[in-house]
PDB file of N, CA, C and O in Angstrom, chain B, residues numbered from 101:
ATOM      1  N   MET B 101    -181.450 217.574  79.167  1.00  0.00           N
ATOM      2  CA  MET B 101    -182.532 216.563  79.323  1.00  0.00           C
ATOM      3  C   MET B 101    -181.727 215.145  79.951  1.00  0.00           C
ATOM      4  O   MET B 101    -181.354 214.501  78.971  1.00  0.00           O
ATOM      5  N   SER B 102    -181.398 214.557  81.019  1.00  0.00           N
ATOM      6  CA  SER B 102    -181.123 213.577  81.368  1.00  0.00           C
ATOM      7  C   SER B 102    -182.062 212.161  80.965  1.00  0.00           C
ATOM      8  O   SER B 102    -183.244 212.502  80.920  1.00  0.00           O
ATOM      9  N   GLU B 103    -181.945 211.116  80.750  1.00  0.00           N
ATOM     10  CA  GLU B 103    -181.878 209.694  80.163  1.00  0.00           C
ATOM     11  C   GLU B 103    -183.635 209.392  81.846  1.00  0.00           C
ATOM     12  O   GLU B 103    -184.641 208.790  81.472  1.00  0.00           O
ATOM     13  N   GLN B 104    -183.583 209.783  82.989  1.00  0.00           N
ATOM     14  CA  GLN B 104    -184.121 210.101  83.946  1.00  0.00           C
ATOM     15  C   GLN B 104    -185.235 210.532  83.736  1.00  0.00           C
ATOM     16  O   GLN B 104    -186.223 209.943  84.174  1.00  0.00           O
ATOM     17  N   ASP B 105    -185.326 211.686  83.000  1.00  0.00           N
ATOM     18  CA  ASP B 105    -186.352 212.879  82.854  1.00  0.00           C
ATOM     19  C   ASP B 105    -186.993 212.435  81.925  1.00  0.00           C
ATOM     20  O   ASP B 105    -188.169 212.797  81.967  1.00  0.00           O
ATOM     21  N   ASP B 106    -186.564 211.368  80.522  1.00  0.00           N
ATOM     22  CA  ASP B 106    -187.160 210.831  79.811  1.00  0.00           C
ATOM     23  C   ASP B 106    -188.436 209.973  79.970  1.00  0.00           C
ATOM     24  O   ASP B 106    -189.468 209.742  79.341  1.00  0.00           O
ATOM     25  N   LYS B 107    -187.700 209.533  81.410  1.00  0.00           N
ATOM     26  CA  LYS B 107    -188.705 208.241  81.759  1.00  0.00           C
ATOM     27  C   LYS B 107    -189.804 208.259  82.100  1.00  0.00           C
ATOM     28  O   LYS B 107    -190.643 207.359  82.073  1.00  0.00           O
ATOM     29  N   MET B 108    -189.923 210.037  82.693  1.00  0.00           N
ATOM     30  CA  MET B 108    -190.939 210.712  83.635  1.00  0.00           C
ATOM     31  C   MET B 108    -192.615 210.837  82.637  1.00  0.00           C
ATOM     32  O   MET B 108    -192.821 211.081  81.448  1.00  0.00           O
ATOM     33  N   ASN B 109    -193.132 210.673  83.275  1.00  0.00           N
ATOM     34  CA  ASN B 109    -194.437 211.083  82.371  1.00  0.00           C
ATOM     35  C   ASN B 109    -195.130 212.657  82.755  1.00  0.00           C
ATOM     36  O   ASN B 109    -194.476 213.510  83.355  1.00  0.00           O
ATOM     37  N   PRO B 110    -196.397 212.847  82.351  1.00  0.00           N
ATOM     38  CA  PRO B 110    -196.275 214.691  82.445  1.00  0.00           C
ATOM     39  C   PRO B 110    -196.820 214.548  84.082  1.00  0.00           C
ATOM     40  O   PRO B 110    -197.209 215.670  84.408  1.00  0.00           O
ATOM     41  N   SER B 111    -196.936 213.890  84.862  1.00  0.00           N
ATOM     42  CA  SER B 111    -197.243 214.077  86.569  1.00  0.00           C
ATOM     43  C   SER B 111    -196.283 213.662  86.711  1.00  0.00           C
ATOM     44  O   SER B 111    -196.567 212.521  87.075  1.00  0.00           O
ATOM     45  N   GLY B 112    -195.135 213.734  86.698  1.00  0.00           N
ATOM     46  CA  GLY B 112    -193.883 213.810  87.403  1.00  0.00           C
ATOM     47  C   GLY B 112    -193.399 212.455  88.213  1.00  0.00           C
ATOM     48  O   GLY B 112    -192.651 212.491  89.190  1.00  0.00           O
ATOM     49  N   ARG B 113    -193.923 211.323  87.671  1.00  0.00           N
ATOM     50  CA  ARG B 113    -193.895 210.432  88.405  1.00  0.00           C
ATOM     51  C   ARG B 113    -192.893 209.186  87.341  1.00  0.00           C
ATOM     52  O   ARG B 113    -193.066 209.414  86.143  1.00  0.00           O
ATOM     53  N   PRO B 114    -192.162 208.270  87.554  1.00  0.00           N
ATOM     54  CA  PRO B 114    -191.965 207.456  86.260  1.00  0.00           C
ATOM     55  C   PRO B 114    -192.989 206.802  85.559  1.00  0.00           C
ATOM     56  O   PRO B 114    -194.020 206.360  86.067  1.00  0.00           O
ATOM     57  N   SER B 115    -192.697 206.759  84.465  1.00  0.00           N
ATOM     58  CA  SER B 115    -193.758 206.085  83.512  1.00  0.00           C
ATOM     59  C   SER B 115    -193.784 204.490  83.561  1.00  0.00           C
ATOM     60  O   SER B 115    -194.840 203.903  83.325  1.00  0.00           O
ATOM     61  N   ALA B 116    -192.614 203.791  83.871  1.00  0.00           N
ATOM     62  CA  ALA B 116    -193.191 202.397  84.542  1.00  0.00           C
ATOM     63  C   ALA B 116    -192.412 202.073  85.830  1.00  0.00           C
ATOM     64  O   ALA B 116    -191.262 201.678  85.635  1.00  0.00           O
ATOM     65  N   CYS B 117    -192.801 202.160  87.047  1.00  0.00           N
ATOM     66  CA  CYS B 117    -192.264 201.463  87.573  1.00  0.00           C
ATOM     67  C   CYS B 117    -192.765 200.363  88.567  1.00  0.00           C
ATOM     68  O   CYS B 117    -193.492 200.514  89.549  1.00  0.00           O
ATOM     69  N   TRP B 118    -192.009 198.835  87.910  1.00  0.00           N
ATOM     70  CA  TRP B 118    -192.481 197.816  88.146  1.00  0.00           C
ATOM     71  C   TRP B 118    -192.002 197.311  89.896  1.00  0.00           C
ATOM     72  O   TRP B 118    -190.927 197.450  90.478  1.00  0.00           O
ATOM     73  N   VAL B 119    -193.022 196.833  90.257  1.00  0.00           N
ATOM     74  CA  VAL B 119    -192.452 196.455  92.067  1.00  0.00           C
ATOM     75  C   VAL B 119    -192.957 194.984  92.198  1.00  0.00           C
ATOM     76  O   VAL B 119    -193.502 194.511  91.201  1.00  0.00           O
ATOM     77  N   ARG B 120    -192.823 194.092  93.476  1.00  0.00           N
ATOM     78  CA  ARG B 120    -193.180 192.643  93.993  1.00  0.00           C
ATOM     79  C   ARG B 120    -194.527 192.828  94.027  1.00  0.00           C
ATOM     80  O   ARG B 120    -194.993 193.745  93.351  1.00  0.00           O
ATOM     81  N   ILE B 121    -195.263 192.126  94.694  1.00  0.00           N
ATOM     82  CA  ILE B 121    -196.195 191.875  95.153  1.00  0.00           C
ATOM     83  C   ILE B 121    -195.995 192.676  96.661  1.00  0.00           C
ATOM     84  O   ILE B 121    -196.611 193.719  96.879  1.00  0.00           O
ATOM     85  N   GLU B 122    -195.104 192.099  97.634  1.00  0.00           N
ATOM     86  CA  GLU B 122    -194.869 193.224  98.779  1.00  0.00           C
ATOM     87  C   GLU B 122    -194.788 194.453  98.941  1.00  0.00           C
ATOM     88  O   GLU B 122    -195.261 195.104  99.874  1.00  0.00           O
ATOM     89  N   ALA B 123    -193.977 194.959  97.731  1.00  0.00           N
ATOM     90  CA  ALA B 123    -194.207 196.309  97.781  1.00  0.00           C
ATOM     91  C   ALA B 123    -195.267 197.227  97.219  1.00  0.00           C
ATOM     92  O   ALA B 123    -195.654 198.341  97.571  1.00  0.00           O
ATOM     93  N   ALA B 124    -195.632 196.382  96.194  1.00  0.00           N
ATOM     94  CA  ALA B 124    -197.476 196.714  95.869  1.00  0.00           C
ATOM     95  C   ALA B 124    -198.332 197.154  96.633  1.00  0.00           C
ATOM     96  O   ALA B 124    -198.912 198.223  96.445  1.00  0.00           O
ATOM     97  N   ALA B 125    -198.523 196.415  97.570  1.00  0.00           N
ATOM     98  CA  ALA B 125    -199.386 195.551  98.944  1.00  0.00           C
ATOM     99  C   ALA B 125    -199.023 197.183 100.142  1.00  0.00           C
ATOM    100  O   ALA B 125    -199.843 197.978 100.600  1.00  0.00           O
ATOM    101  N   GLU B 126    -198.070 197.159 100.246  1.00  0.00           N
ATOM    102  CA  GLU B 126    -197.667 198.489 101.295  1.00  0.00           C
ATOM    103  C   GLU B 126    -197.774 199.507 100.605  1.00  0.00           C
ATOM    104  O   GLU B 126    -198.014 200.505 101.285  1.00  0.00           O
ATOM    105  N   TRP B 127    -197.663 199.755  99.075  1.00  0.00           N
ATOM    106  CA  TRP B 127    -197.817 200.946  98.370  1.00  0.00           C
ATOM    107  C   TRP B 127    -199.605 201.445  98.574  1.00  0.00           C
ATOM    108  O   TRP B 127    -200.056 202.588  98.655  1.00  0.00           O
ATOM    109  N   LEU B 128    -200.229 200.322  98.608  1.00  0.00           N
ATOM    110  CA  LEU B 128    -201.658 200.435  98.671  1.00  0.00           C
ATOM    111  C   LEU B 128    -202.165 200.465 100.027  1.00  0.00           C
ATOM    112  O   LEU B 128    -203.319 200.734 100.361  1.00  0.00           O
ATOM    113  N   GLY B 129    -201.049 200.118 100.886  1.00  0.00           N
ATOM    114  CA  GLY B 129    -202.030 199.989 102.504  1.00  0.00           C
ATOM    115  C   GLY B 129    -202.740 198.960 103.196  1.00  0.00           C
ATOM    116  O   GLY B 129    -203.474 199.031 104.182  1.00  0.00           O
ATOM    117  N   LEU B 130    -202.189 197.468 102.114  1.00  0.00           N
ATOM    118  CA  LEU B 130    -203.043 196.399 102.083  1.00  0.00           C
ATOM    119  C   LEU B 130    -201.945 195.085 102.323  1.00  0.00           C
ATOM    120  O   LEU B 130    -200.800 194.957 101.892  1.00  0.00           O
ATOM    121  N   GLY B 131    -202.447 194.524 102.851  1.00  0.00           N
ATOM    122  CA  GLY B 131    -201.823 193.098 103.239  1.00  0.00           C
ATOM    123  C   GLY B 131    -201.559 192.319 101.824  1.00  0.00           C
ATOM    124  O   GLY B 131    -202.566 192.060 101.166  1.00  0.00           O
ATOM    125  N   VAL B 132    -200.488 191.986 101.385  1.00  0.00           N
ATOM    126  CA  VAL B 132    -200.384 191.016 100.984  1.00  0.00           C
ATOM    127  C   VAL B 132    -201.387 189.740 100.457  1.00  0.00           C
ATOM    128  O   VAL B 132    -201.770 189.367  99.349  1.00  0.00           O
ATOM    129  N   ARG B 133    -201.507 189.482 101.236  1.00  0.00           N
ATOM    130  CA  ARG B 133    -202.752 188.071 101.455  1.00  0.00           C
ATOM    131  C   ARG B 133    -204.016 188.811 100.750  1.00  0.00           C
ATOM    132  O   ARG B 133    -204.528 188.188  99.820  1.00  0.00           O
ATOM    133  N   PHE B 134    -204.563 190.046 101.083  1.00  0.00           N
ATOM    134  CA  PHE B 134    -205.566 190.654 100.142  1.00  0.00           C
ATOM    135  C   PHE B 134    -205.614 190.936  99.270  1.00  0.00           C
ATOM    136  O   PHE B 134    -206.557 190.758  98.499  1.00  0.00           O
ATOM    137  N   LEU B 135    -204.491 191.551  99.035  1.00  0.00           N
ATOM    138  CA  LEU B 135    -203.857 191.812  97.246  1.00  0.00           C
ATOM    139  C   LEU B 135    -204.152 190.215  96.221  1.00  0.00           C
ATOM    140  O   LEU B 135    -204.815 190.134  95.187  1.00  0.00           O
ATOM    141  N   ARG B 136    -203.461 189.180  96.892  1.00  0.00           N
ATOM    142  CA  ARG B 136    -204.033 188.032  96.007  1.00  0.00           C
ATOM    143  C   ARG B 136    -205.303 187.498  95.450  1.00  0.00           C
ATOM    144  O   ARG B 136    -205.416 186.690  94.528  1.00  0.00           O
ATOM    145  N   ARG B 137    -206.361 188.142  96.233  1.00  0.00           N
ATOM    146  CA  ARG B 137    -207.564 187.717  95.848  1.00  0.00           C
ATOM    147  C   ARG B 137    -207.998 188.255  94.225  1.00  0.00           C
ATOM    148  O   ARG B 137    -208.410 187.594  93.272  1.00  0.00           O
ATOM    149  N   PRO B 138    -207.701 189.828  94.363  1.00  0.00           N
ATOM    150  CA  PRO B 138    -207.936 190.623  93.147  1.00  0.00           C
ATOM    151  C   PRO B 138    -207.242 189.996  92.284  1.00  0.00           C
ATOM    152  O   PRO B 138    -207.838 189.939  91.208  1.00  0.00           O
ATOM    153  N   VAL B 139    -206.304 189.530  92.278  1.00  0.00           N
ATOM    154  CA  VAL B 139    -205.046 188.987  91.341  1.00  0.00           C
ATOM    155  C   VAL B 139    -205.470 187.481  90.629  1.00  0.00           C
ATOM    156  O   VAL B 139    -205.544 187.356  89.406  1.00  0.00           O
ATOM    157  N   ALA B 140    -205.682 186.592  91.390  1.00  0.00           N
ATOM    158  CA  ALA B 140    -206.249 185.562  91.335  1.00  0.00           C
ATOM    159  C   ALA B 140    -207.515 185.330  90.358  1.00  0.00           C
ATOM    160  O   ALA B 140    -207.616 184.397  89.562  1.00  0.00           O
ATOM    161  N   GLU B 141    -208.700 186.615  90.622  1.00  0.00           N
ATOM    162  CA  GLU B 141    -209.720 186.886  89.641  1.00  0.00           C
ATOM    163  C   GLU B 141    -209.345 187.840  88.546  1.00  0.00           C
ATOM    164  O   GLU B 141    -210.247 188.355  87.887  1.00  0.00           O
ATOM    165  N   LYS B 142    -208.059 188.124  88.293  1.00  0.00           N
ATOM    166  CA  LYS B 142    -207.859 189.095  87.208  1.00  0.00           C
ATOM    167  C   LYS B 142    -208.186 190.192  87.204  1.00  0.00           C
ATOM    168  O   LYS B 142    -207.957 190.811  86.165  1.00  0.00           O
ATOM    169  N   ARG B 143    -208.972 191.044  88.532  1.00  0.00           N
ATOM    170  CA  ARG B 143    -209.257 192.032  88.577  1.00  0.00           C
ATOM    171  C   ARG B 143    -208.542 193.527  88.812  1.00  0.00           C
ATOM    172  O   ARG B 143    -209.075 194.617  89.021  1.00  0.00           O
ATOM    173  N   ILE B 144    -207.193 193.175  88.701  1.00  0.00           N
ATOM    174  CA  ILE B 144    -206.074 193.884  89.062  1.00  0.00           C
ATOM    175  C   ILE B 144    -205.101 194.138  88.018  1.00  0.00           C
ATOM    176  O   ILE B 144    -204.734 193.144  87.391  1.00  0.00           O
ATOM    177  N   PRO B 145    -204.719 195.007  87.770  1.00  0.00           N
ATOM    178  CA  PRO B 145    -203.651 194.679  86.669  1.00  0.00           C
ATOM    179  C   PRO B 145    -202.118 194.445  87.293  1.00  0.00           C
ATOM    180  O   PRO B 145    -201.598 195.117  88.184  1.00  0.00           O
ATOM    181  N   TYR B 146    -201.330 192.909  86.334  1.00  0.00           N
ATOM    182  CA  TYR B 146    -200.555 192.601  86.794  1.00  0.00           C
ATOM    183  C   TYR B 146    -199.578 192.177  85.816  1.00  0.00           C
ATOM    184  O   TYR B 146    -200.156 192.203  84.729  1.00  0.00           O
ATOM    185  N   SER B 147    -198.638 191.880  85.699  1.00  0.00           N
ATOM    186  CA  SER B 147    -197.472 191.147  84.755  1.00  0.00           C
ATOM    187  C   SER B 147    -197.262 190.054  85.394  1.00  0.00           C
ATOM    188  O   SER B 147    -197.527 190.174  86.590  1.00  0.00           O
ATOM    189  N   LYS B 148    -196.756 188.654  84.979  1.00  0.00           N
ATOM    190  CA  LYS B 148    -196.020 187.836  85.890  1.00  0.00           C
ATOM    191  C   LYS B 148    -194.790 187.598  85.006  1.00  0.00           C
ATOM    192  O   LYS B 148    -194.634 187.837  83.809  1.00  0.00           O
ATOM    193  N   VAL B 149    -193.986 187.083  85.880  1.00  0.00           N
ATOM    194  CA  VAL B 149    -192.171 187.266  85.013  1.00  0.00           C
ATOM    195  C   VAL B 149    -191.719 185.855  85.492  1.00  0.00           C
ATOM    196  O   VAL B 149    -190.621 185.981  86.035  1.00  0.00           O
ATOM    197  N   GLY B 150    -192.069 184.776  85.499  1.00  0.00           N
ATOM    198  CA  GLY B 150    -191.564 183.667  86.121  1.00  0.00           C
ATOM    199  C   GLY B 150    -192.495 183.513  86.881  1.00  0.00           C
ATOM    200  O   GLY B 150    -193.674 183.766  86.634  1.00  0.00           O
ATOM    201  N   LYS B 151    -191.910 182.951  88.180  1.00  0.00           N
ATOM    202  CA  LYS B 151    -193.307 183.124  88.850  1.00  0.00           C
ATOM    203  C   LYS B 151    -193.057 184.010  90.336  1.00  0.00           C
ATOM    204  O   LYS B 151    -193.023 183.648  91.512  1.00  0.00           O
ATOM    205  N   TYR B 152    -192.906 185.329  89.666  1.00  0.00           N
ATOM    206  CA  TYR B 152    -193.318 186.785  90.089  1.00  0.00           C
ATOM    207  C   TYR B 152    -194.380 186.907  89.529  1.00  0.00           C
ATOM    208  O   TYR B 152    -194.849 186.478  88.476  1.00  0.00           O
ATOM    209  N   LEU B 153    -194.906 187.851  90.728  1.00  0.00           N
ATOM    210  CA  LEU B 153    -195.968 188.947  90.173  1.00  0.00           C
ATOM    211  C   LEU B 153    -195.619 190.009  89.990  1.00  0.00           C
ATOM    212  O   LEU B 153    -194.734 190.212  90.821  1.00  0.00           O
ATOM    213  N   LEU B 154    -195.802 191.121  89.220  1.00  0.00           N
ATOM    214  CA  LEU B 154    -194.947 192.545  89.044  1.00  0.00           C
ATOM    215  C   LEU B 154    -196.175 193.924  88.735  1.00  0.00           C
ATOM    216  O   LEU B 154    -197.047 194.111  87.886  1.00  0.00           O
ATOM    217  N   PHE B 155    -195.731 194.589  89.769  1.00  0.00           N
ATOM    218  CA  PHE B 155    -197.335 195.501  89.431  1.00  0.00           C
ATOM    219  C   PHE B 155    -196.561 196.757  89.093  1.00  0.00           C
ATOM    220  O   PHE B 155    -195.436 197.050  89.501  1.00  0.00           O
ATOM    221  N   ASP B 156    -197.430 197.532  88.190  1.00  0.00           N
ATOM    222  CA  ASP B 156    -196.759 199.327  87.852  1.00  0.00           C
ATOM    223  C   ASP B 156    -197.646 199.641  88.633  1.00  0.00           C
ATOM    224  O   ASP B 156    -198.814 199.280  88.775  1.00  0.00           O
ATOM    225  N   LEU B 157    -196.481 200.916  89.538  1.00  0.00           N
ATOM    226  CA  LEU B 157    -197.451 201.694  90.824  1.00  0.00           C
ATOM    227  C   LEU B 157    -198.193 202.247  89.852  1.00  0.00           C
ATOM    228  O   LEU B 157    -199.235 202.333  90.502  1.00  0.00           O
ATOM    229  N   ASN B 158    -198.423 202.614  88.976  1.00  0.00           N
ATOM    230  CA  ASN B 158    -198.656 204.103  88.389  1.00  0.00           C
ATOM    231  C   ASN B 158    -200.462 203.547  87.886  1.00  0.00           C
ATOM    232  O   ASN B 158    -201.475 204.235  88.010  1.00  0.00           O
ATOM    233  N   GLU B 159    -200.371 202.064  87.297  1.00  0.00           N
ATOM    234  CA  GLU B 159    -201.157 201.345  87.126  1.00  0.00           C
ATOM    235  C   GLU B 159    -202.017 200.820  88.272  1.00  0.00           C
ATOM    236  O   GLU B 159    -203.182 200.511  88.023  1.00  0.00           O
ATOM    237  N   LEU B 160    -201.602 200.714  89.334  1.00  0.00           N
ATOM    238  CA  LEU B 160    -202.057 200.560  90.392  1.00  0.00           C
ATOM    239  C   LEU B 160    -203.157 201.871  90.655  1.00  0.00           C
ATOM    240  O   LEU B 160    -204.383 201.983  90.670  1.00  0.00           O
ATOM    241  N   ASP B 161    -202.107 202.690  90.832  1.00  0.00           N
ATOM    242  CA  ASP B 161    -203.091 204.051  91.315  1.00  0.00           C
ATOM    243  C   ASP B 161    -203.890 204.008  90.394  1.00  0.00           C
ATOM    244  O   ASP B 161    -204.751 203.379  91.010  1.00  0.00           O
ATOM    245  N   ASP B 162    -204.397 204.181  89.255  1.00  0.00           N
ATOM    246  CA  ASP B 162    -205.339 204.217  88.177  1.00  0.00           C
ATOM    247  C   ASP B 162    -206.297 202.987  88.448  1.00  0.00           C
ATOM    248  O   ASP B 162    -207.477 203.087  88.784  1.00  0.00           O
ATOM    249  N   TRP B 163    -205.698 201.979  88.277  1.00  0.00           N
ATOM    250  CA  TRP B 163    -206.940 201.049  89.456  1.00  0.00           C
ATOM    251  C   TRP B 163    -207.507 201.399  90.326  1.00  0.00           C
ATOM    252  O   TRP B 163    -208.722 201.391  90.129  1.00  0.00           O
ATOM    253  N   VAL B 164    -207.206 201.729  91.266  1.00  0.00           N
ATOM    254  CA  VAL B 164    -207.783 202.350  92.441  1.00  0.00           C
ATOM    255  C   VAL B 164    -208.322 203.554  92.487  1.00  0.00           C
ATOM    256  O   VAL B 164    -209.168 203.691  93.371  1.00  0.00           O
ATOM    257  N   ARG B 165    -208.133 204.359  91.902  1.00  0.00           N
ATOM    258  CA  ARG B 165    -209.229 205.198  91.499  1.00  0.00           C
ATOM    259  C   ARG B 165    -210.853 205.021  90.796  1.00  0.00           C
ATOM    260  O   ARG B 165    -211.961 205.423  91.149  1.00  0.00           O
ATOM    261  N   SER B 166    -210.291 204.099  89.476  1.00  0.00           N
ATOM    262  CA  SER B 166    -211.480 203.432  89.320  1.00  0.00           C
ATOM    263  C   SER B 166    -212.383 202.633  89.813  1.00  0.00           C
ATOM    264  O   SER B 166    -213.399 202.108  89.357  1.00  0.00           O
ATOM    265  N   GLN B 167    -211.776 202.625  90.953  1.00  0.00           N
ATOM    266  CA  GLN B 167    -213.174 201.705  92.024  1.00  0.00           C
ATOM    267  C   GLN B 167    -213.434 202.847  93.468  1.00  0.00           C
ATOM    268  O   GLN B 167    -213.573 202.616  94.669  1.00  0.00           O
ATOM    269  N   HIS B 168    -213.412 204.201  92.619  1.00  0.00           N
ATOM    270  CA  HIS B 168    -214.006 204.823  93.254  1.00  0.00           C
ATOM    271  C   HIS B 168    -215.438 204.856  93.222  1.00  0.00           C
ATOM    272  O   HIS B 168    -216.019 204.606  92.166  1.00  0.00           O
ATOM    273  N   ILE B 169    -216.233 205.211  94.543  1.00  0.00           N
ATOM    274  CA  ILE B 169    -217.681 205.333  94.600  1.00  0.00           C
ATOM    275  C   ILE B 169    -218.107 206.322  94.912  1.00  0.00           C
ATOM    276  O   ILE B 169    -217.835 206.748  96.034  1.00  0.00           O
ATOM    277  N   ASP B 170    -218.958 207.076  94.014  1.00  0.00           N
ATOM    278  CA  ASP B 170    -219.448 208.559  94.668  1.00  0.00           C
ATOM    279  C   ASP B 170    -220.801 207.940  95.662  1.00  0.00           C
ATOM    280  O   ASP B 170    -221.594 207.014  95.491  1.00  0.00           O
ATOM    281  N   SER B 171    -220.536 209.347  97.178  1.00  0.00           N
ATOM    282  CA  SER B 171    -221.276 209.024  97.867  1.00  0.00           C
ATOM    283  C   SER B 171    -222.855 209.491  97.692  1.00  0.00           C
ATOM    284  O   SER B 171    -222.839 210.616  97.194  1.00  0.00           O
ATOM    285  N   LEU B 172    -223.775 209.188  97.845  1.00  0.00           N
ATOM    286  CA  LEU B 172    -225.134 209.588  97.401  1.00  0.00           C
ATOM    287  C   LEU B 172    -225.576 210.823  98.008  1.00  0.00           C
ATOM    288  O   LEU B 172    -226.702 211.199  97.684  1.00  0.00           O
ATOM    289  N   SER B 173    -224.860 211.593  98.895  1.00  0.00           N
ATOM    290  CA  SER B 173    -225.150 213.055  99.130  1.00  0.00           C
ATOM    291  C   SER B 173    -224.545 214.011  98.533  1.00  0.00           C
ATOM    292  O   SER B 173    -224.840 215.179  98.782  1.00  0.00           O
TER     293      SER B 173
END
């Protein structure tokens, strides 16, 4: 088993894939400016290293799933 395989979770994605806000916004299909509001309100998972905001793509996926609203019908 390679070192890369050790970093994979059961879904086959890397266990942590940290990206900056521009890549996170692109991943979600949103604008950077739109993403800054939930960051400012601390409603989205992120880490701050110096002046950089870092997002784990797996955590972003989980956050989007938690925002799901079922239809009434």
